[in-house]
C-alpha positions in Angstrom: 33.6 -120.6 -16.9 34.1 -122.3 -20.2 30.5 -121.5 -21.2 31.1 -117.8 -20.4 34.3 -117.8 -22.4 32.5 -119.4 -25.3 29.8 -116.8 -25.2 32.3 -114.0 -25.0 34.3 -115.4 -27.9 31.1 -115.4 -30.0 30.9 -111.6 -29.8 31.8 -110.1 -33.2 34.5 -107.5 -33.5 33.5 -103.9 -32.8 32.8 -101.8 -35.9 33.1 -98.4 -34.2 36.7 -97.4 -35.2 37.2 -94.9 -32.4 36.5 -97.5 -29.8 38.7 -100.4 -30.8 38.6 -102.2 -27.4 34.8 -102.5 -27.2 34.8 -106.2 -27.9 37.5 -106.8 -25.3 35.5 -104.8 -22.8 32.2 -106.8 -23.3 34.1 -110.1 -23.3 35.6 -109.3 -19.9 32.2 -108.3 -18.6 30.6 -111.6 -19.8 33.2 -113.4 -17.8 31.9 -111.9 -14.5 28.4 -113.1 -14.7 26.7 -116.5 -15.6 26.8 -117.2 -19.3 23.0 -117.5 -19.6 19.8 -117.3 -17.6 17.7 -120.0 -19.2 14.8 -120.5 -16.7 11.1 -119.7 -16.3 10.4 -117.0 -13.7 7.0 -118.5 -13.0 8.8 -121.6 -11.7 11.4 -119.9 -9.5 11.1 -121.1 -5.9 10.0 -118.3 -3.5 12.6 -117.1 -1.1 12.1 -117.8 2.6 11.0 -114.9 4.8 14.4 -114.8 6.4 16.2 -115.6 3.1 17.3 -119.0 4.4 18.5 -121.1 1.4 19.4 -118.0 -0.6 22.5 -115.9 -1.0 23.3 -112.3 -1.9 25.5 -111.1 -4.7 26.6 -107.5 -4.9 27.2 -106.5 -8.5 30.4 -104.6 -9.0 29.1 -101.9 -11.3 26.2 -100.9 -13.5 27.4 -103.1 -16.3 26.7 -106.2 -14.3 23.2 -104.8 -13.4 22.6 -104.2 -17.1 23.6 -107.7 -18.1 21.0 -109.0 -15.6 18.3 -106.6 -17.0 16.3 -109.5 -18.5 16.3 -111.3 -15.2 15.3 -108.2 -13.3 12.4 -107.6 -15.6 11.2 -111.3 -15.4 11.4 -111.4 -11.6 9.9 -107.9 -11.2 6.9 -109.0 -13.3 6.5 -112.3 -11.5 6.8 -110.7 -8.1 4.0 -108.2 -9.0 1.8 -111.1 -10.2 2.3 -113.2 -7.1 1.7 -110.2 -4.8 -1.5 -109.3 -6.5 -2.8 -112.9 -6.5 -1.9 -113.5 -2.9 -3.7 -110.4 -1.6 -6.4 -110.3 -4.3 -5.5 -106.6 -4.9 -8.0 -104.5 -6.8 -7.1 -102.8 -9.0 -4.2 -105.1 -10.0 -0.9 -103.2 -9.8 1.3 -102.8 -12.9 4.9 -104.1 -12.9 7.8 -101.8 -13.3 8.4 -100.8 -17.0 11.6 -101.8 -18.6 12.4 -98.1 -19.4 12.1 -97.2 -15.7 14.4 -100.0 -14.6 16.9 -99.1 -17.3 16.9 -95.4 -16.5 17.5 -96.1 -12.8 20.5 -98.3 -13.6 21.8 -95.7 -16.0 21.1 -92.5 -13.9 21.5 -93.5 -10.2 24.9 -92.4 -9.0 26.3 -94.0 -7.0 24.6 -97.3 -7.7 24.9 -100.2 -5.4 22.8 -103.1 -4.0 22.3 -106.8 -4.0 20.7 -109.6 -6.0 19.1 -112.5 -4.1 19.8 -115.8 -5.8 18.7 -119.3 -4.9 21.8 -121.0 -3.3 21.3 -124.2 -5.2 19.8 -123.2 -8.6 21.4 -119.7 -8.9 18.1 -118.3 -10.2 17.3 -114.7 -9.3 14.7 -114.4 -6.5 14.9 -110.7 -5.8 17.0 -107.5 -5.9 17.3 -104.1 -4.3 19.3 -101.1 -5.5 20.3 -98.0 -3.5 21.6 -94.6 -4.5 22.0 -91.0 -3.2 18.7 -89.1 -3.4 18.8 -86.7 -6.3 16.2 -84.2 -7.6 15.9 -82.8 -11.1 13.3 -80.1 -10.8 14.1 -76.4 -11.2 12.8 -75.7 -7.8 12.2 -78.4 -5.1 10.8 -78.2 -1.6 10.1 -80.8 1.1 6.6 -79.8 2.0 3.9 -81.8 3.8 1.5 -78.8 4.4 0.7 -77.5 0.9 -2.3 -78.9 -1.1 0.0 -79.7 -4.0 2.0 -82.2 -1.9 -1.1 -84.4 -1.4 -0.5 -84.6 2.3 -3.5 -82.5 3.5 -5.8 -84.8 1.6 -4.1 -87.9 3.1 -4.4 -86.6 6.6 -8.1 -85.8 6.1 -8.6 -89.4 4.9 -6.9 -90.7 8.1 -9.1 -88.3 10.2 -12.3 -89.7 8.5 -11.2 -93.3 9.3 -10.5 -92.4 12.9 -14.0 -90.9 13.0 -15.6 -94.2 12.0 -15.8 -94.0 8.2 -15.6 -97.6 6.8 -12.5 -98.5 4.9 -12.9 -99.2 1.2 -16.4 -97.8 1.0 -17.2 -94.7 -1.0 -20.8 -93.5 -0.5 -20.6 -91.5 -3.7 -19.9 -94.5 -6.0 -20.9 -98.1 -6.6 -18.8 -100.9 -8.1 -21.0 -103.2 -10.1 -21.1 -107.0 -10.0 -23.1 -107.8 -13.1 -26.2 -105.7 -12.6 -27.6 -103.1 -15.0 -27.8 -99.4 -14.4 -31.5 -99.5 -13.6 -30.8 -102.1 -10.9 -28.1 -99.9 -9.4 -30.5 -97.0 -9.3 -33.2 -99.0 -7.5 -30.7 -100.6 -5.0 -29.2 -97.2 -4.1 -32.4 -95.2 -4.1 -31.3 -92.9 -6.9 -33.2 -91.8 -10.0 -31.8 -93.7 -13.0 -31.9 -90.5 -15.2 -29.7 -88.8 -12.7 -27.2 -91.7 -12.8 -27.1 -91.4 -16.6 -26.4 -87.7 -16.4 -23.7 -88.2 -13.7 -21.9 -90.9 -15.7 -22.3 -89.9 -19.4 -18.9 -88.3 -19.6 -17.2 -91.3 -18.0 -19.1 -93.8 -20.2 -20.3 -92.3 -23.5 -23.5 -93.9 -24.7 -24.6 -95.1 -21.3 -28.4 -95.1 -20.8 -31.1 -96.4 -18.4 -31.0 -99.9 -20.0 -27.3 -100.3 -20.0 -25.8 -103.6 -18.8 -22.6 -103.1 -16.9 -19.4 -105.1 -16.8 -18.2 -106.4 -13.4 -16.1 -103.9 -11.7 -17.6 -100.8 -13.4 -17.5 -97.8 -11.0 -20.8 -95.8 -11.2 -20.9 -92.3 -9.7 -23.9 -91.9 -7.4 -23.6 -88.2 -6.7 -21.7 -85.2 -7.8 -18.5 -85.0 -5.6 -18.3 -81.2 -6.2 -21.6 -80.9 -4.2 -21.6 -83.9 -2.0 -18.2 -83.2 -0.5 -19.2 -79.7 0.7 -20.2 -79.1 4.3 -23.9 -79.6 4.2 -24.3 -78.2 7.8 -22.6 -74.9 7.3 -24.2 -71.9 9.0 -23.6 -68.2 8.5 -21.8 -68.0 11.9 -19.3 -70.8 11.0 -15.6 -70.3 10.7 -13.0 -72.9 9.6 -12.2 -73.4 13.2 -15.8 -74.3 14.2 -16.2 -76.5 11.1 -13.0 -78.4 12.1 -14.3 -78.9 15.6 -17.7 -80.1 14.5 -16.5 -82.5 11.8 -13.4 -83.6 13.8 -11.2 -82.9 10.8 -7.7 -81.2 11.1 -8.0 -77.4 10.8 -4.8 -76.8 8.9 -5.7 -79.3 6.3 -9.2 -77.9 5.8 -7.5 -74.5 5.2 -5.1 -76.0 2.7 -7.7 -77.6 0.5 -10.0 -74.6 0.6 -7.6 -71.7 0.3 -8.0 -71.3 -3.5 -11.8 -71.2 -3.2 -11.7 -68.0 -1.1 -10.2 -65.1 -3.1 -10.0 -62.8 0.0 -7.9 -65.3 1.9 -8.9 -68.0 4.4 -7.7 -68.2 8.0 -8.9 -70.2 11.0 -11.3 -67.5 12.2 -12.5 -66.1 8.8 -16.3 -65.8 8.8 -17.7 -68.1 6.1 -21.0 -66.3 5.8 -22.7 -69.5 4.8 -20.3 -70.5 2.1 -19.6 -74.2 2.8 -16.1 -75.6 3.1 -14.9 -78.5 1.0 -14.4 -81.4 3.4 -12.6 -83.8 1.0 -10.1 -83.2 -1.7 -10.7 -86.1 -4.1 -8.4 -84.7 -6.8 -5.4 -85.2 -4.5 -6.4 -88.5 -3.0 -4.5 -91.6 -3.8 -6.5 -94.7 -4.6 -4.4 -97.5 -3.0 -5.1 -101.1 -4.1 -7.3 -102.8 -1.5 -7.0 -106.4 -0.5 -9.9 -108.5 -1.7 -10.5 -109.6 1.9 -10.9 -106.0 2.9 -13.1 -104.7 0.1 -16.5 -104.0 1.3 -19.3 -106.0 -0.2 -16.9 -108.5 -1.8 -15.3 -110.1 1.2 -16.1 -113.3 2.9 -17.0 -112.9 6.6 -14.1 -113.6 9.0 -14.2 -117.0 10.7 -16.0 -117.0 14.0 -13.8 -116.7 17.1 -13.7 -119.7 19.4 -15.9 -119.5 22.4 -14.3 -117.7 25.3 -11.8 -116.0 23.1 -11.6 -112.2 22.6 -10.5 -110.7 19.4 -7.2 -109.0 20.0 -6.2 -105.6 18.6 -2.9 -104.8 16.9 0.3 -106.0 18.6 1.7 -103.5 21.0 -1.7 -102.1 22.1 -2.1 -102.0 25.8 -5.2 -103.0 27.7 -8.1 -100.7 26.9 -6.4 -99.2 23.8 -8.4 -99.5 20.6 -6.7 -100.9 17.5 -6.1 -98.4 14.7 -8.8 -98.5 12.0 -8.3 -100.5 8.9 -6.8 -98.5 6.0 -5.1 -95.9 8.2 -1.9 -94.7 6.5 1.4 -93.9 8.1 2.0 -90.2 7.5 4.2 -87.4 8.6 1.2 -86.1 10.5 2.9 -83.2 12.2 5.3 -82.4 9.3 8.3 -82.9 11.7 10.0 -85.5 9.4 9.6 -83.2 6.4 11.2 -80.4 8.3 14.3 -82.5 9.1 14.6 -83.5 5.4 14.4 -79.8 4.4 17.4 -79.0 6.6 19.7 -81.6 4.9 22.7 -80.5 2.8 22.4 -80.6 -1.0 24.5 -79.5 -3.9 24.4 -79.6 -7.7 22.6 -78.2 -10.8 19.1 -79.7 -11.7 19.8 -79.1 -15.4 23.0 -81.1 -15.4 23.8 -83.9 -12.9 20.8 -83.1 -10.6 20.8 -81.8 -7.0 22.3 -84.4 -4.7 21.1 -84.7 -1.1 24.3 -85.9 0.5 22.8 -87.4 3.6 19.7 -89.0 2.1 19.8 -92.4 0.6 17.1 -93.7 -1.8 15.8 -97.2 -2.3 15.8 -97.2 -6.1 14.6 -100.6 -7.3 13.0 -103.5 -5.3 11.4 -106.7 -6.3 11.3 -110.0 -4.4 9.7 -113.5 -4.6 9.6 -113.6 -0.8 12.0 -112.2 1.8 11.7 -108.6 0.6 11.3 -107.3 4.1 14.5 -109.0 5.2 16.3 -107.7 2.2 15.3 -104.1 2.7 16.0 -104.3 6.5 19.5 -105.7 5.7 20.1 -102.8 3.3 18.9 -100.2 5.8 20.9 -101.8 8.7 24.0 -101.4 6.6 23.2 -97.8 5.9 22.6 -97.1 9.6 25.8 -98.9 10.7 28.0 -97.0 8.2 26.6 -93.8 9.5 27.0 -91.6 6.4 23.3 -91.4 5.5 20.9 -90.1 8.0 17.7 -90.7 6.1 16.3 -93.2 3.6 13.6 -92.4 1.1 11.7 -94.2 -1.6 9.2 -93.4 -4.3 6.7 -96.2 -3.4 4.4 -97.9 -5.9 0.9 -97.9 -4.5 0.9 -101.6 -4.1 4.0 -101.4 -1.9 2.9 -98.7 0.5 1.9 -101.1 3.2 5.2 -103.0 2.8 7.3 -99.9 3.5 5.0 -98.8 6.3 5.7 -102.1 8.1 9.4 -101.4 7.9 9.0 -97.9 9.4 8.6 -95.6 6.5 6.1 -92.7 6.6 4.7 -90.7 3.7 6.1 -87.3 3.3 5.3 -84.5 0.9 7.2 -82.4 -1.7 6.4 -79.9 -4.4 8.3 -78.6 -7.3 8.4 -76.3 -10.3 9.5 -77.7 -13.6 9.9 -74.7 -16.0 13.4 -73.9 -17.0 12.9 -70.2 -16.3 11.4 -71.1 -12.9 8.1 -69.2 -13.7 6.0 -72.3 -13.7 3.4 -73.1 -11.0 4.2 -75.2 -8.0 2.9 -78.7 -8.4 3.2 -82.0 -6.7 6.7 -83.5 -7.1 7.2 -86.1 -9.8 10.4 -87.9 -9.2 11.4 -88.5 -12.8 10.3 -85.2 -14.4 13.3 -83.2 -15.6 14.1 -79.6 -14.7 12.8 -78.1 -18.0 9.7 -80.3 -18.2 6.5 -78.3 -19.1 4.1 -81.3 -19.4 4.4 -82.8 -15.9 1.0 -84.5 -16.2 2.6 -87.0 -18.6 4.6 -88.3 -15.6 1.5 -89.5 -13.7 0.3 -88.4 -10.3 2.4 -86.8 -7.6 5.1 -89.3 -6.4 4.2 -91.2 -3.2 7.4 -90.3 -1.3 8.1 -92.1 1.9 11.0 -91.5 4.3 12.7 -93.0 7.4 15.0 -91.3 9.9 17.8 -93.9 10.1 19.1 -92.3 13.3 15.8 -92.9 15.1 14.8 -96.2 13.4 14.6 -99.3 15.5 16.6 -101.6 13.3 15.9 -104.8 15.2 18.4 -107.7 15.6 21.3 -107.4 13.2 20.8 -109.5 10.1 23.7 -111.7 9.0 23.1 -112.8 5.4 25.5 -114.8 3.2 27.1 -112.6 0.6 28.9 -114.5 -2.2 32.0 -113.2 -3.9 30.9 -114.7 -7.3 27.7 -115.4 -9.0 26.5 -119.0 -8.5 26.0 -121.2 -11.6 22.4 -120.9 -12.9 20.6 -124.1 -13.4 19.3 -124.2 -17.0 15.9 -125.2 -18.2 16.2 -126.5 -21.7 12.6 -125.6 -22.5 12.9 -122.0 -21.3 14.2 -119.0 -23.3 17.3 -117.2 -22.1 16.1 -114.3 -20.0 19.2 -112.3 -21.0 17.9 -111.5 -24.5 21.1 -109.8 -25.4 22.5 -109.0 -28.8 25.7 -107.4 -29.9 26.2 -105.2 -32.9 28.3 -102.2 -33.9 30.1 -102.0 -30.6 27.0 -101.9 -28.4 25.2 -104.5 -26.3 21.3 -104.4 -26.4 18.5 -106.0 -24.4 15.3 -106.6 -26.4 12.3 -106.7 -24.1 10.0 -108.4 -26.6 7.4 -105.6 -26.2 8.8 -103.1 -28.6 11.5 -101.7 -26.3 15.2 -102.0 -26.8 17.7 -101.0 -24.2 21.3 -100.5 -25.3 24.4 -99.9 -23.3 26.3 -97.6 -25.6 30.0 -96.6 -25.3 30.0 -92.8 -25.7 33.7 -92.0 -25.0 37.0 -93.9 -25.1 38.9 -93.9 -21.8 42.6 -94.0 -21.3 44.4 -97.2 -22.5 43.4 -100.2 -20.5 40.4 -98.4 -18.8 36.7 -99.0 -19.3 34.9 -96.8 -21.9 32.3 -94.4 -20.7 28.8 -96.0 -21.1 25.3 -94.6 -21.3 22.0 -96.4 -21.7 19.8 -95.7 -24.7 16.1 -96.7 -24.6 14.4 -96.9 -27.9 10.8 -97.9 -28.7 9.7 -99.6 -31.9 7.4 -97.5 -34.1 4.4 -99.3 -35.6 3.2 -96.3 -37.6 2.9 -92.5 -37.7 -0.7 -91.3 -37.6 -0.5 -87.6 -37.9 1.7 -84.5 -37.5 1.3 -80.9 -36.3 3.5 -77.8 -36.3 6.3 -76.8 -38.6 10.0 -76.3 -38.4 11.5 -76.7 -34.9 8.0 -77.1 -33.5 7.2 -80.1 -35.7 5.6 -83.1 -33.8 4.3 -86.5 -34.9 1.6 -88.7 -33.5 3.2 -92.1 -33.1 1.7 -95.5 -32.5 4.2 -97.8 -30.8 4.5 -101.5 -31.1 2.6 -103.3 -28.3 1.7 -100.0 -26.6 -2.1 -99.2 -26.4 -2.0 -95.4 -26.8 -0.3 -93.2 -29.4 1.7 -90.2 -28.2 2.8 -86.8 -29.7 6.6 -86.7 -30.1 8.9 -83.9 -31.1 10.7 -84.4 -34.4 14.0 -85.0 -32.6 12.7 -88.3 -31.3 12.3 -89.6 -34.8 15.7 -88.9 -36.2 16.8 -92.2 -37.8 13.2 -93.5 -38.2 13.5 -93.3 -42.0 11.1 -96.1 -42.8 8.3 -94.9 -40.6 8.7 -91.3 -41.9 8.7 -92.5 -45.5 5.6 -94.7 -45.1 3.7 -91.7 -43.6 5.1 -89.4 -46.4 6.1 -87.0 -43.6 7.4 -83.5 -44.1 11.2 -83.4 -44.0 12.9 -83.1 -40.6 14.1 -79.5 -39.8 17.9 -80.1 -39.9 
């Protein structure tokens, strides 16, 4: 388009002498996508459930995905907001960080997928990317039986729900709605001094006269004691406890093995030592819909006279509906066993270990029609036949969405020390092979999988796929979501929250070919607060612009941050 040509012509000449064709490359890339994306994501029309009135565009390469990064961020944030509002989710889920989206676009290989755009306005309504599943840990194992995987804890939670435990209710805690601590104590029949002692580490300064903000979670009992089997006798074994409590034996063994130094088997005499019946440390706190949250939900409307409340679709006469909150899990570990048998190759310290028959849903966000979009992608994978399985690392707010499509949670564990002497831990999908501080990567990944060969794909979806991007209707009052700048041979996206993502040419290809590109994510430093160590072990405590918590960073992360180092009067960098 003329607008795109004008935008490309405005790019200054490259200043990196060894890459003289950089400007030409970016100009050609700008021709392939709409010149601007000047619209407000909050006003984008939601896509229909079946994506009627929308069309799909398949970006040709990761450059086109990068050029849409601003739109991806805006629609991802808006999709998260609308989803949380519609379901009154508590706690409210966080949107995908820009660094995560950028790293997926940069690292996933191969990278393919679709953008959903409104057929009339051209505005982005959703997107999905796919890739080959790749692991980066020194040792990796599909495993749904070990405690580290989190699966025993999840199966125990399901068992408690099947036994009648109410969903969303924790008898050991209380979520406040404006009352004081003394009022909580009276209402729950607990001594207020005991509540102070139980919660003083969580809320320093709490006392018997404390007034509590809405939503404060108060501990009512010590889980280390309350979760033990109170009815344990000297004659009990794990097998008898499992039968009495109606909890799965193997999972009780998994969460208690470390507590019995002499080993623990099904018929090991307990001699009065109680088993732990719940593994809170490994439990996942999924967001709960406001309509499901106990104590904060409106009662359901009364059923019309003469009508019976139906269970879930597909239940036969006399079959009870599954209890609310029950998760779809690899209960018998059979799906995990199939994943473990799949071919893989590669080096975790270089390009990763690639699982050649396992596809991964990398990025997904949608303002409606997300189920149709994912089913379309999975139907294509199934029809092509190369990939036998699909997996995803689900955000906690999206677990139910993937379950409705047919995914089940599976487990995995890993070791992250380069010398492979580290302890096995729950798998974190984005921790690298030599990572020694895996806790910084959050909790164990919520991995979900689907056997494409056995999946009931439903009626074939025929969605319109455009050869070119539609023109984007501009809103003169809205900023350009692209937020791109060009300098020194590189194109950069500025997120507005202190993060800059650059697509940097790192090597010149043969004449007429595209240069090799890598993404570079940088964070803006507000100030340096402290330092520790010397020489190659030097680290700085850095406060980042628009990020709440400072972090310790190795000196190598601050190379080029001359102003911040000078303002702090930092010791010289060791090079």
